[in-house]
N, C-alpha and C positions, 0 to 999 in steps of 0.2 A: 614711466617711473612707477616703482612700487614703494609704499611707505608702510613702515611697521612701527607701531607704538609699543615700546618695551612693556609697559604695564599690561597691555593686551596679550602679548606674547607670553608673558609670565603667567597671567591668569589662564590662558588656553592650556599651557603645559601642565599646570597644577590640576586642572579639571581632568585631563588625560591620565594623570598619575603615573607618568613616565619620567625618567631622569633626563631624557633628551627629546627635544622637539625641534625638528628642522622646519624652518619657516620660509627659507629661500633656497631654491636650486636652479641654477642656470648653467650653461656648459663650462664658464670660466671660474665659477665659485659656488659655494653653498654656505649657508649660515644657520646657525641654530642656538638654542638655549640649553644649557646643561646645568642641572642642579644636583648637588651632593649634600646630604644632611651632616650636621656635626657628628662626628664619630663614625661616619659612613665609610664605605670602601669603594674606591675607583676601580672598576674592572676592565676599563678600556684597553685595547690592543693598539699597537702602532698603526698609523693610517698611511695610505698611499698618497696622500696630498699634504703639502705644507699647511700648517695650522697657525692661526693667530687667536689667542685667548685674551679676552678683556674681562677682568674680574669686576663684575657688577657689585657684589656684596659678599661678605664673609671673610674668613681667614683660614689658611691652610699652608701646606708646603707642597711643592711640586718637584718631583724627581724626574730628571731628564738624563738619560744614560747614567753616568756615575755622579752627576752633579745634582744637589738639592738646594732649594731656596724657598724662603717664606714668601707667601703672596697674599694680598689683601685688596680690598676695594681700590679701584683705580690702576692697579697693576696691569701692564699689557706684556704678553709673552709670546715669543715666536718659537715654534718647534718644527724642525725639518721633517719631511716625509720619511717614513719608515724607521723612525727613532722611538725607542721604547721610552715612555714617559707615563707618569701616573700622579694623581693628586693623593696626598696622604696627611695624616695628623690634621684632620679637618676639625678646627677648633670652633668655628661658626659655620652655620649653614652657608654653603658656597653656591653662588649664582654666577655663571659664566656665559658670556657671549662668545661663541666659537665661529670662526670663519675658515673655511677650507678653500685653498687655492688649487684647483684641479690641475694635474700635470699636463704636460705637452701643450701648454698655451704659450704663444709668443708674447713677449713683453712689448707693449707699445711705448712709443716715445711721446713725451709731452713737449710740444713746441713752446718756446719762450721760457723754459725752466732751466 
């Protein structure tokens, strides 16, 4: 088991002064912390893996394809692989927990569910 304290991950990313810090990478998934400042520009390109975003703090809008919606702390978003998407109109510093589900993995079944 690996355990990650969000406060420690946030501090490490801040010390490195990079917008994205990957803190977990295993064959089936990876996870990282992405931070965009208020008024900043999100320059990410579509990814080859499905993504799950959890908004830790901040407020902005997310455009996925032709759809746009406001996001804030507590919002969870799913974006399919290879779909154009970008955060914009960042009103408050945005801190995101990002989980990538790497392609070509078989879905396991959960017994009793």
